[in-house]
BASERO-133811 format. One line per field, with one value per atom (N, C-alpha, C, O): atom name; residue number from 1; residue in one letter; x, y, z. Coordinates in Angstrom, 2 decimals. Example, Ala and Ser with C-alpha at 12.3 -4.5 7.8 and 13.67 -1.06 7.14 Angstrom:
residues 2
atom	(N,CA,C,O,N,CA,C,O)
nr	(1,1,1,1,2,2,2,2)
rest	(A,A,A,A,S,S,S,S)
X	(13.19,12.30,13.20,14.24,12.85,13.67,12.90,13.41)
Y	(-5.69,-4.50,-3.30,-3.32,-2.25,-1.06,0.03,1.14)
Z	(7.80,7.80,7.80,8.46,7.08,7.14,7.87,8.04)
***
This chain:
residues 150
atom	(N,CA,C,O,N,CA,C,O,N,CA,C,O,N,CA,C,O,N,CA,C,O,N,CA,C,O,N,CA,C,O,N,CA,C,O,N,CA,C,O,N,CA,C,O,N,CA,C,O,N,CA,C,O,N,CA,C,O,N,CA,C,O,N,CA,C,O,N,CA,C,O,N,CA,C,O,N,CA,C,O,N,CA,C,O,N,CA,C,O,N,CA,C,O,N,CA,C,O,N,CA,C,O,N,CA,C,O,N,CA,C,O,N,CA,C,O,N,CA,C,O,N,CA,C,O,N,CA,C,O,N,CA,C,O,N,CA,C,O,N,CA,C,O,N,CA,C,O,N,CA,C,O,N,CA,C,O,N,CA,C,O,N,CA,C,O,N,CA,C,O,N,CA,C,O,N,CA,C,O,N,CA,C,O,N,CA,C,O,N,CA,C,O,N,CA,C,O,N,CA,C,O,N,CA,C,O,N,CA,C,O,N,CA,C,O,N,CA,C,O,N,CA,C,O,N,CA,C,O,N,CA,C,O,N,CA,C,O,N,CA,C,O,N,CA,C,O,N,CA,C,O,N,CA,C,O,N,CA,C,O,N,CA,C,O,N,CA,C,O,N,CA,C,O,N,CA,C,O,N,CA,C,O,N,CA,C,O,N,CA,C,O,N,CA,C,O,N,CA,C,O,N,CA,C,O,N,CA,C,O,N,CA,C,O,N,CA,C,O,N,CA,C,O,N,CA,C,O,N,CA,C,O,N,CA,C,O,N,CA,C,O,N,CA,C,O,N,CA,C,O,N,CA,C,O,N,CA,C,O,N,CA,C,O,N,CA,C,O,N,CA,C,O,N,CA,C,O,N,CA,C,O,N,CA,C,O,N,CA,C,O,N,CA,C,O,N,CA,C,O,N,CA,C,O,N,CA,C,O,N,CA,C,O,N,CA,C,O,N,CA,C,O,N,CA,C,O,N,CA,C,O,N,CA,C,O,N,CA,C,O,N,CA,C,O,N,CA,C,O,N,CA,C,O,N,CA,C,O,N,CA,C,O,N,CA,C,O,N,CA,C,O,N,CA,C,O,N,CA,C,O,N,CA,C,O,N,CA,C,O,N,CA,C,O,N,CA,C,O,N,CA,C,O,N,CA,C,O,N,CA,C,O,N,CA,C,O,N,CA,C,O,N,CA,C,O,N,CA,C,O,N,CA,C,O,N,CA,C,O,N,CA,C,O,N,CA,C,O,N,CA,C,O,N,CA,C,O,N,CA,C,O,N,CA,C,O,N,CA,C,O,N,CA,C,O,N,CA,C,O,N,CA,C,O,N,CA,C,O,N,CA,C,O,N,CA,C,O,N,CA,C,O,N,CA,C,O,N,CA,C,O,N,CA,C,O,N,CA,C,O,N,CA,C,O,N,CA,C,O,N,CA,C,O,N,CA,C,O,N,CA,C,O,N,CA,C,O,N,CA,C,O,N,CA,C,O,N,CA,C,O,N,CA,C,O,N,CA,C,O,N,CA,C,O)
nr	(1,1,1,1,2,2,2,2,3,3,3,3,4,4,4,4,5,5,5,5,6,6,6,6,7,7,7,7,8,8,8,8,9,9,9,9,10,10,10,10,11,11,11,11,12,12,12,12,13,13,13,13,14,14,14,14,15,15,15,15,16,16,16,16,17,17,17,17,18,18,18,18,19,19,19,19,20,20,20,20,21,21,21,21,22,22,22,22,23,23,23,23,24,24,24,24,25,25,25,25,26,26,26,26,27,27,27,27,28,28,28,28,29,29,29,29,30,30,30,30,31,31,31,31,32,32,32,32,33,33,33,33,34,34,34,34,35,35,35,35,36,36,36,36,37,37,37,37,38,38,38,38,39,39,39,39,40,40,40,40,41,41,41,41,42,42,42,42,43,43,43,43,44,44,44,44,45,45,45,45,46,46,46,46,47,47,47,47,48,48,48,48,49,49,49,49,50,50,50,50,51,51,51,51,52,52,52,52,53,53,53,53,54,54,54,54,55,55,55,55,56,56,56,56,57,57,57,57,58,58,58,58,59,59,59,59,60,60,60,60,61,61,61,61,62,62,62,62,63,63,63,63,64,64,64,64,65,65,65,65,66,66,66,66,67,67,67,67,68,68,68,68,69,69,69,69,70,70,70,70,71,71,71,71,72,72,72,72,73,73,73,73,74,74,74,74,75,75,75,75,76,76,76,76,77,77,77,77,78,78,78,78,79,79,79,79,80,80,80,80,81,81,81,81,82,82,82,82,83,83,83,83,84,84,84,84,85,85,85,85,86,86,86,86,87,87,87,87,88,88,88,88,89,89,89,89,90,90,90,90,91,91,91,91,92,92,92,92,93,93,93,93,94,94,94,94,95,95,95,95,96,96,96,96,97,97,97,97,98,98,98,98,99,99,99,99,100,100,100,100,101,101,101,101,102,102,102,102,103,103,103,103,104,104,104,104,105,105,105,105,106,106,106,106,107,107,107,107,108,108,108,108,109,109,109,109,110,110,110,110,111,111,111,111,112,112,112,112,113,113,113,113,114,114,114,114,115,115,115,115,116,116,116,116,117,117,117,117,118,118,118,118,119,119,119,119,120,120,120,120,121,121,121,121,122,122,122,122,123,123,123,123,124,124,124,124,125,125,125,125,126,126,126,126,127,127,127,127,128,128,128,128,129,129,129,129,130,130,130,130,131,131,131,131,132,132,132,132,133,133,133,133,134,134,134,134,135,135,135,135,136,136,136,136,137,137,137,137,138,138,138,138,139,139,139,139,140,140,140,140,141,141,141,141,142,142,142,142,143,143,143,143,144,144,144,144,145,145,145,145,146,146,146,146,147,147,147,147,148,148,148,148,149,149,149,149,150,150,150,150)
rest	(M,M,M,M,D,D,D,D,S,S,S,S,D,D,D,D,I,I,I,I,E,E,E,E,Y,Y,Y,Y,K,K,K,K,Q,Q,Q,Q,A,A,A,A,L,L,L,L,N,N,N,N,K,K,K,K,A,A,A,A,L,L,L,L,V,V,V,V,I,I,I,I,L,L,L,L,K,K,K,K,Y,Y,Y,Y,N,N,N,N,D,D,D,D,R,R,R,R,T,T,T,T,C,C,C,C,L,L,L,L,E,E,E,E,V,V,V,V,R,R,R,R,E,E,E,E,R,R,R,R,L,L,L,L,L,L,L,L,K,K,K,K,N,N,N,N,G,G,G,G,F,F,F,F,M,M,M,M,D,D,D,D,D,D,D,D,T,T,T,T,V,V,V,V,T,T,T,T,R,R,R,R,V,V,V,V,I,I,I,I,D,D,D,D,Y,Y,Y,Y,L,L,L,L,S,S,S,S,E,E,E,E,Q,Q,Q,Q,H,H,H,H,F,F,F,F,L,L,L,L,D,D,D,D,D,D,D,D,R,R,R,R,R,R,R,R,Y,Y,Y,Y,A,A,A,A,E,E,E,E,Y,Y,Y,Y,Y,Y,Y,Y,V,V,V,V,T,T,T,T,C,C,C,C,Y,Y,Y,Y,S,S,S,S,S,S,S,S,K,K,K,K,R,R,R,R,S,S,S,S,V,V,V,V,S,S,S,S,R,R,R,R,I,I,I,I,R,R,R,R,K,K,K,K,E,E,E,E,L,L,L,L,E,E,E,E,V,V,V,V,K,K,K,K,G,G,G,G,I,I,I,I,E,E,E,E,N,N,N,N,Y,Y,Y,Y,I,I,I,I,I,I,I,I,E,E,E,E,E,E,E,E,A,A,A,A,L,L,L,L,E,E,E,E,E,E,E,E,A,A,A,A,D,D,D,D,D,D,D,D,S,S,S,S,E,E,E,E,A,A,A,A,L,L,L,L,K,K,K,K,K,K,K,K,A,A,A,A,L,L,L,L,K,K,K,K,K,K,K,K,Q,Q,Q,Q,L,L,L,L,L,L,L,L,R,R,R,R,R,R,R,R,N,N,N,N,I,I,I,I,S,S,S,S,D,D,D,D,I,I,I,I,S,S,S,S,E,E,E,E,A,A,A,A,D,D,D,D,Y,Y,Y,Y,I,I,I,I,V,V,V,V,K,K,K,K,R,R,R,R,K,K,K,K,I,I,I,I,S,S,S,S,E,E,E,E,A,A,A,A,L,L,L,L,Y,Y,Y,Y,R,R,R,R,Q,Q,Q,Q,G,G,G,G,F,F,F,F,Q,Q,Q,Q,A,A,A,A,D,D,D,D,K,K,K,K,I,I,I,I,R,R,R,R,S,S,S,S,L,L,L,L,I,I,I,I,N,N,N,N)
X	(21.77,21.77,20.65,19.56,20.92,19.94,18.75,18.92,17.52,16.33,16.15,15.65,16.54,16.40,17.38,17.04,18.54,19.54,19.06,19.10,18.60,18.09,16.91,16.81,16.02,14.85,15.28,14.74,16.24,16.72,17.38,17.21,18.14,18.76,17.73,17.84,16.72,15.66,14.85,14.47,14.59,13.86,14.67,14.12,15.96,16.80,16.81,16.71,16.94,16.92,15.60,15.58,14.50,13.19,13.07,12.52,13.57,13.50,14.35,13.97,15.47,16.30,15.50,15.51,14.83,14.01,12.92,12.61,12.34,11.23,11.72,10.90,13.01,13.51,13.15,12.77,13.26,13.06,11.71,11.20,11.12,9.85,8.95,9.39,7.68,6.68,6.60,6.74,6.39,6.32,5.11,4.53,4.73,3.67,4.28,5.50,3.42,3.88,4.59,5.61,4.01,4.60,5.99,6.91,6.16,7.46,8.52,9.65,8.17,9.12,9.41,10.56,8.38,8.56,9.54,10.48,9.31,10.17,11.59,12.52,11.80,13.15,13.86,15.05,13.15,13.78,14.10,15.16,13.18,13.45,14.64,15.46,14.71,15.83,17.17,18.22,17.09,18.32,18.66,19.61,17.91,18.27,17.66,18.07,16.70,16.07,15.04,14.42,14.84,13.90,12.47,12.18,11.58,10.21,9.49,8.76,9.69,9.01,9.52,8.75,10.79,11.36,10.76,10.40,10.65,10.12,8.66,8.22,7.91,6.52,6.41,5.54,7.26,7.28,7.57,6.91,8.54,8.91,7.75,7.42,7.13,6.02,4.87,4.26,4.57,3.51,3.81,2.94,5.04,5.43,5.32,4.78,5.83,5.82,4.39,4.07,3.53,2.12,1.44,0.68,1.71,1.13,1.57,0.79,2.80,3.33,3.04,3.45,2.30,1.89,3.06,2.94,4.19,5.26,4.86,5.23,4.11,3.57,2.04,1.44,1.44,-0.02,-0.45,-0.37,-0.90,-1.27,-2.41,-2.44,-3.33,-4.45,-3.94,-4.31,-3.08,-2.49,-1.72,-1.82,-0.94,-0.14,-1.05,-0.77,-2.13,-3.04,-3.70,-3.80,-4.14,-4.81,-3.85,-4.21,-2.62,-1.63,-1.26,-1.11,-1.12,-0.80,-1.89,-1.60,-3.13,-4.25,-4.23,-4.46,-3.96,-3.91,-2.80,-3.01,-1.65,-0.52,-0.69,-0.26,-1.33,-1.33,-2.69,-2.76,-3.74,-5.05,-5.14,-5.99,-4.30,-4.34,-3.36,-3.28,-2.63,-1.64,-1.90,-1.43,-2.66,-2.87,-4.33,-5.10,-4.69,-6.08,-6.31,-5.38,-7.58,-7.96,-7.57,-7.09,-7.78,-7.44,-5.93,-5.49,-5.14,-3.68,-3.26,-2.43,-3.84,-3.54,-3.93,-3.19,-5.10,-5.56,-4.55,-4.19,-4.09,-3.13,-1.81,-1.23,-1.34,-0.08,-0.18,0.74,-1.32,-1.50,-1.62,-1.16,-2.24,-2.33,-0.92,-0.61,-0.09,1.29,2.05,2.90,1.74,2.42,1.85,2.28,0.89,0.39,-0.73,-1.03,-1.36,-2.48,-3.72,-3.99,-4.47,-5.67,-6.75,-6.82,-7.58,-8.57,-9.56,-9.92,-10.01,-10.98,-10.35,-11.05,-9.08,-8.39,-8.25,-8.44,-7.91,-7.79,-9.13,-9.17,-10.21,-11.53,-11.89,-12.43,-11.61,-11.92,-11.09,-11.59,-9.84,-8.97,-9.40,-9.28,-9.89,-10.31,-11.73,-12.16,-12.50,-13.91,-14.11,-15.01,-13.33,-13.55,-12.54,-12.47,-11.75,-10.75,-11.42,-12.39,-10.89,-11.43,-10.23,-9.33,-10.24,-9.14,-9.44,-8.75,-10.45,-10.82,-9.71,-9.48,-9.05,-7.92,-6.80,-6.18,-6.51,-5.48,-5.83,-4.97,-7.11,-7.57,-7.38,-6.93,-7.70,-7.52,-6.04,-5.68,-5.17,-3.74,-3.24,-2.44,-3.71,-3.28,-3.79,-3.08,-5.00,-5.52,-4.68,-4.36,-4.33,-3.48,-2.13,-1.60,-1.60,-0.32,-0.46,0.41,-1.56,-1.80,-1.97,-1.50,-2.65,-2.85,-1.53,-1.25,-0.71,0.61,1.48,2.19,1.42,2.21,1.82,2.63,0.58,0.09,0.01,-0.54,0.55,0.57,-0.87,-1.12,-1.77,-3.15,-3.43,-3.08,-4.07,-4.33,-5.66,-5.82,-6.61,-7.93,-8.44,-8.16,-9.16,-9.66,-10.64,-10.81,-11.27,-12.23,-11.51,-12.14,-10.21,-9.44,-9.11,-8.76,-9.23,-8.83,-9.94,-11.13,-9.52,-10.48,-10.82,-10.27,-11.68,-12.16,-11.01,-10.98,-10.10,-9.00,-8.09,-7.70,-7.75,-6.89,-7.61,-7.00,-8.91,-9.67,-9.68,-9.54,-9.84,-9.83,-8.48,-8.42,-7.39,-6.06,-5.81,-5.23,-6.26,-6.13,-6.95,-6.48,-8.16,-9.04,-8.37,-8.37,-7.81,-7.17,-5.96,-5.74,-5.19,-4.02,-4.46,-3.82,-5.51,-6.00,-6.57,-6.41,-7.23,-7.79,-6.66,-6.78,-5.57,-4.41,-3.79,-3.17,-3.96,-3.41,-4.33,-4.00,-5.46,-6.32,-7.55,-8.27,-7.80,-8.98,-10.21,-10.12,-11.34,-12.59,-13.10,-13.03,-13.61,-14.04,-15.12,-15.09,-16.09,-17.19,-16.67,-17.15,-15.69,-15.10,-14.33,-14.38,-13.62,-12.86,-13.81,-13.58,-14.89,-15.86,-16.49,-16.64,-16.85,-17.53,-16.57,-16.99,-15.30,-14.31,-13.99,-13.82,-13.91,-13.54,-14.70,-14.50,-15.91,-17.11,-17.67,-18.64)
Y	(-13.92,-14.86,-15.85,-15.49,-17.11,-18.15,-17.89,-17.53,-18.07,-17.71,-18.60,-18.12,-19.89,-20.74,-20.31,-20.34,-19.93,-19.47,-18.15,-17.97,-17.25,-15.97,-16.20,-15.55,-17.13,-17.44,-17.92,-17.48,-18.81,-19.35,-18.26,-18.22,-17.38,-16.29,-15.32,-14.85,-15.04,-14.10,-14.73,-14.04,-16.02,-16.69,-16.69,-16.45,-16.95,-16.91,-15.50,-15.33,-14.50,-13.12,-12.78,-12.11,-13.22,-12.98,-13.64,-13.05,-14.84,-15.54,-14.82,-14.77,-14.27,-13.45,-12.22,-11.84,-11.60,-10.40,-10.75,-9.95,-11.93,-12.36,-13.01,-13.33,-13.21,-13.96,-13.33,-14.05,-12.03,-11.39,-10.70,-10.58,-10.23,-9.51,-9.97,-10.25,-10.05,-10.30,-9.08,-7.95,-9.29,-8.19,-8.37,-9.45,-7.31,-7.39,-7.80,-7.74,-8.22,-8.59,-7.41,-7.57,-6.24,-5.04,-4.76,-4.46,-4.86,-4.61,-5.58,-5.18,-6.84,-7.84,-7.61,-7.71,-7.29,-6.99,-5.82,-5.91,-4.73,-3.55,-3.86,-3.40,-4.63,-4.96,-5.83,-5.64,-6.77,-7.66,-6.88,-7.06,-6.02,-5.20,-4.28,-4.08,-3.72,-2.85,-3.59,-3.02,-4.89,-5.70,-6.19,-6.96,-5.77,-6.03,-7.27,-7.68,-7.87,-9.05,-8.60,-7.54,-9.42,-9.08,-9.22,-10.04,-8.43,-8.36,-9.71,-10.06,-10.46,-11.76,-12.75,-13.58,-12.67,-13.53,-13.15,-14.02,-11.87,-11.39,-11.82,-12.23,-11.74,-12.17,-13.67,-14.07,-14.48,-15.92,-16.17,-17.00,-15.46,-15.63,-15.20,-15.91,-14.07,-13.58,-14.59,-14.88,-15.12,-16.12,-17.36,-17.89,-17.83,-19.04,-18.78,-19.61,-17.67,-17.37,-17.19,-17.55,-16.64,-16.50,-17.87,-18.12,-18.73,-20.09,-20.84,-21.61,-20.65,-21.35,-20.64,-21.09,-19.52,-18.72,-18.06,-17.72,-17.89,-17.08,-15.58,-14.77,-15.27,-13.92,-14.03,-14.85,-13.19,-13.19,-11.78,-11.44,-10.98,-9.61,-9.53,-8.62,-10.48,-10.47,-10.70,-9.99,-11.70,-11.99,-10.78,-10.40,-10.18,-8.99,-7.87,-7.25,-7.59,-6.50,-6.76,-5.85,-7.99,-8.32,-8.16,-7.63,-8.63,-8.51,-7.05,-6.62,-6.29,-4.87,-4.12,-3.31,-4.41,-3.78,-4.19,-3.36,-5.46,-5.93,-5.19,-4.79,-5.03,-4.41,-2.92,-2.40,-2.22,-0.76,-0.12,1.10,-0.89,-0.24,0.41,1.28,0.01,0.67,1.85,2.53,2.07,3.17,4.22,5.36,3.85,4.74,4.80,3.90,5.87,5.99,5.02,4.58,4.70,3.79,4.37,3.65,5.67,6.28,6.25,6.08,6.41,6.35,4.92,4.73,3.95,2.54,2.26,1.61,2.75,2.53,3.09,2.43,4.33,4.96,4.19,4.00,3.74,2.98,1.69,1.31,1.01,-0.25,-0.01,-0.82,1.10,1.44,1.66,1.22,2.35,2.60,1.31,1.19,0.33,-0.97,-1.86,-3.00,-1.35,-2.07,-3.04,-3.88,-2.95,-3.84,-3.31,-2.11,-4.24,-3.87,-3.35,-3.78,-2.44,-1.76,-2.72,-2.54,-3.74,-4.65,-5.46,-5.80,-5.76,-6.46,-5.53,-5.96,-4.27,-3.30,-3.14,-3.14,-3.00,-2.82,-4.03,-3.88,-5.22,-6.44,-6.49,-6.89,-6.09,-6.12,-5.06,-5.27,-3.94,-2.85,-2.96,-2.14,-3.97,-4.08,-3.99,-3.27,-4.68,-4.71,-3.89,-3.98,-3.10,-2.27,-1.14,-0.54,-0.87,0.20,1.04,0.55,2.30,3.18,4.04,5.04,3.69,4.51,4.51,5.52,3.39,3.34,4.22,4.92,4.20,5.06,6.53,7.36,6.84,8.22,8.66,9.79,7.84,8.20,8.40,9.32,7.55,7.73,9.04,9.76,9.32,10.55,11.77,12.78,11.70,12.80,13.00,14.14,11.91,12.03,12.68,13.49,12.32,12.88,14.39,15.18,14.79,16.21,16.97,18.10,16.35,17.01,17.15,18.19,16.11,16.16,17.28,17.99,17.42,18.47,19.85,20.78,19.98,21.28,21.40,22.38,20.41,20.37,20.45,21.18,19.72,19.66,18.21,17.28,18.04,16.68,16.14,14.93,17.02,16.59,17.56,18.76,17.07,17.92,18.98,20.02,18.73,19.71,20.97,22.02,20.87,22.05,22.99,24.15,22.49,23.26,24.23,23.92,25.40,26.35,26.05,25.11,26.81,26.56,26.53,25.65,27.46,27.57,26.35,25.81,25.91,24.75,23.48,22.61,23.39,22.22,22.20,21.14,23.37,23.44,23.01,22.28,23.47,23.11,21.59,20.95,21.06,19.61,18.85,17.87,19.30,18.69,18.69,17.69,19.83,19.96,19.03,18.41,18.93,18.04,16.57,15.82,16.17,14.81,14.54,13.46,15.54,15.40,15.23,14.42,15.95,15.81,14.44,13.96,13.79,12.45,11.39,10.20,11.82,10.90,10.41,9.56,10.91,10.51,11.21,12.33,10.56,11.13,12.23,12.14,13.28,14.49,14.20,14.76,13.34,13.05,12.29,12.53,11.40,10.72,11.68,11.57,12.60,13.59,14.45,14.66,14.96,15.79,15.09,15.69,13.83,13.12,12.87,12.84,12.69,12.45,13.74,13.73,14.84,16.11,16.75,17.41,16.55,17.20,16.38,16.77)
Z	(-26.58,-25.49,-25.74,-26.19,-25.45,-25.62,-24.72,-23.56,-25.25,-24.49,-23.25,-22.24,-23.31,-22.11,-21.02,-19.83,-21.40,-20.43,-19.80,-18.58,-20.66,-20.15,-19.21,-18.18,-19.58,-18.77,-17.37,-16.36,-17.34,-16.07,-15.22,-14.00,-15.89,-15.16,-14.61,-13.48,-15.43,-14.99,-13.87,-12.93,-13.94,-12.88,-11.60,-10.52,-11.69,-10.48,-9.90,-8.68,-10.74,-10.25,-9.60,-8.57,-10.15,-9.58,-8.21,-7.28,-8.08,-6.80,-5.75,-4.57,-6.16,-5.22,-4.78,-3.60,-5.73,-5.43,-4.41,-3.53,-4.55,-3.71,-2.40,-1.54,-2.24,-1.12,0.23,1.16,0.33,1.62,1.78,2.89,0.67,0.71,-0.39,-1.50,-0.07,-1.08,-2.00,-1.54,-3.28,-4.24,-5.12,-5.17,-5.81,-6.80,-8.15,-8.34,-9.05,-10.38,-11.06,-11.72,-10.89,-11.54,-10.99,-11.75,-9.67,-9.06,-9.57,-9.87,-9.67,-10.15,-11.64,-12.08,-12.40,-13.84,-14.04,-14.84,-13.29,-13.42,-13.04,-13.71,-11.99,-11.56,-12.61,-12.89,-13.17,-14.18,-15.44,-16.03,-15.86,-17.05,-16.81,-17.70,-15.61,-15.25,-15.29,-15.57,-15.00,-15.05,-16.45,-16.61,-17.46,-18.83,-19.45,-20.53,-18.80,-19.40,-20.40,-20.26,-21.44,-22.50,-22.02,-21.15,-22.59,-22.17,-22.23,-21.30,-23.31,-23.41,-22.37,-21.89,-22.03,-20.98,-19.64,-18.84,-19.39,-18.12,-17.99,-16.92,-19.08,-19.07,-18.75,-17.98,-19.34,-19.03,-17.55,-16.92,-17.01,-15.60,-14.69,-13.74,-14.99,-14.19,-14.24,-13.21,-15.41,-15.56,-14.75,-14.07,-14.82,-14.06,-12.55,-11.82,-12.11,-10.65,-10.15,-9.02,-11.01,-10.63,-10.54,-9.61,-11.50,-11.49,-10.25,-9.69,-9.82,-8.67,-7.34,-6.28,-7.43,-6.27,-5.51,-4.34,-6.21,-5.64,-5.74,-4.89,-6.79,-6.97,-6.94,-7.63,-6.10,-5.99,-5.56,-4.38,-6.50,-6.20,-5.19,-4.37,-5.25,-4.29,-2.87,-1.94,-2.73,-1.39,-0.90,0.26,-1.79,-1.42,-0.94,0.09,-1.66,-1.31,0.05,0.88,0.26,1.51,2.69,3.74,2.50,3.57,3.83,4.98,2.75,2.88,3.66,4.53,3.34,4.05,5.52,6.40,5.79,7.18,7.95,9.10,7.34,8.02,8.23,9.26,7.29,7.34,7.68,7.86,7.78,8.03,9.40,9.60,10.34,11.62,11.70,12.72,10.60,10.59,9.53,9.64,8.48,7.36,6.97,7.29,6.28,5.81,4.67,4.01,4.46,3.39,2.04,1.16,1.87,0.56,0.32,-0.82,1.36,1.18,0.80,-0.09,1.47,1.16,-0.30,-1.03,-0.72,-2.10,-3.09,-4.06,-2.84,-3.73,-3.79,-4.86,-2.64,-2.57,-3.36,-4.07,-3.22,-3.95,-5.47,-6.28,-5.85,-7.28,-7.85,-8.96,-7.09,-7.53,-7.71,-8.59,-6.85,-6.92,-8.01,-8.17,-8.76,-9.92,-9.65,-10.49,-8.51,-8.17,-8.92,-8.93,-9.52,-10.25,-9.30,-8.15,-9.78,-8.93,-8.28,-7.12,-9.01,-8.42,-7.27,-6.32,-7.34,-6.27,-5.07,-3.93,-5.31,-4.24,-3.50,-2.27,-4.26,-3.67,-2.82,-1.72,-3.31,-2.55,-1.24,-0.19,-1.34,-0.14,0.88,2.09,0.40,1.28,1.78,2.60,1.30,1.69,3.18,3.63,3.95,5.39,6.15,7.38,5.46,6.11,6.88,6.42,8.05,8.89,9.34,10.02,8.95,9.30,10.51,10.73,11.29,12.44,13.49,14.15,13.64,14.61,14.12,14.93,12.84,12.26,12.45,12.73,12.27,12.44,13.87,14.10,14.82,16.25,16.56,17.30,16.02,16.23,15.62,16.22,14.42,13.73,14.51,14.61,15.05,15.86,17.10,17.45,17.76,18.97,18.62,19.39,17.49,17.07,16.80,17.17,16.17,15.93,17.26,17.41,18.21,19.52,20.25,20.86,20.20,20.83,20.24,20.96,18.93,18.26,18.75,18.73,19.19,19.64,21.15,21.67,21.87,23.33,23.90,24.86,23.31,23.77,24.18,23.45,25.34,25.80,25.28,25.15,24.99,24.55,23.49,23.56,22.53,21.42,21.95,21.32,23.07,23.61,24.08,24.22,24.33,24.76,23.60,23.81,22.37,21.20,20.79,20.89,20.33,19.83,18.36,17.78,17.77,16.43,15.41,14.55,15.48,14.50,14.60,13.57,15.79,15.98,15.49,14.86,15.80,15.31,13.79,13.18,13.17,11.71,11.14,10.16,11.77,11.30,11.45,10.58,12.56,12.78,11.74,11.17,11.50,10.50,9.12,8.41,8.76,7.46,7.35,6.31,8.42,8.42,8.26,7.52,8.94,8.84,7.44,6.88,6.91,5.53,4.53,3.60,4.68,3.78,3.87,2.92,5.05,5.21,4.57,4.57,4.04,3.30,4.04,3.52,5.22,5.99,5.44,4.93,5.54,5.02,5.92,7.15,5.28,6.01,7.02,8.12,6.69,7.62,8.86,9.97,8.70,9.83,10.72,11.95,10.11,10.84,11.66,12.85,11.02,11.69,12.89,13.96,12.71,13.82,14.97,16.13,14.66,15.73,16.48,17.70,15.77,16.37,17.13,18.15,16.63,17.29,18.39,19.03)
***
C-alpha cells in the first residue's frame, strides 16, 4: 500500500477514534496498530496529532484527575493513568493538587451503608478494621483512613 494513502487512512481512523472521547497517545497508537497500520505510519499520525493538539497526554491527565479525584483514590488514579500510557512526570504534575478526601468520605459512607451503620462511632473495633481494610484496598492512604475513622 502506498505510504501516503496509508497515512491518510490512518489519520482518518485516528480522527474517528478521537471524535467522541479524548484519548492518550498510547491508546490511539494501540488502536491504529490493531487496525493493521504500519508502525512508522502510526508514529507519523501520532506526531501530527500531537503537534496539532488533537492528542495531549498532559491535558488528558489533568482532565482525568479533575473528573475522578472526588470519586477515586489518588493511587488508583495514578495506576489508571499509568495503564493509559501517561508518563510518570505528567501524572505527578496532574496529581500535585489532587485531593481524594472527598472520595474517601464517600467510600466510607458506602461502607457504612453496606453494614447498616449510620455513623462510624457506632461500629466496634472489628467492623472499623474491616472498613479500614476495604478502604485501603481501594487505594486510600492508611493515615488518612485512620484519621477519618478515629
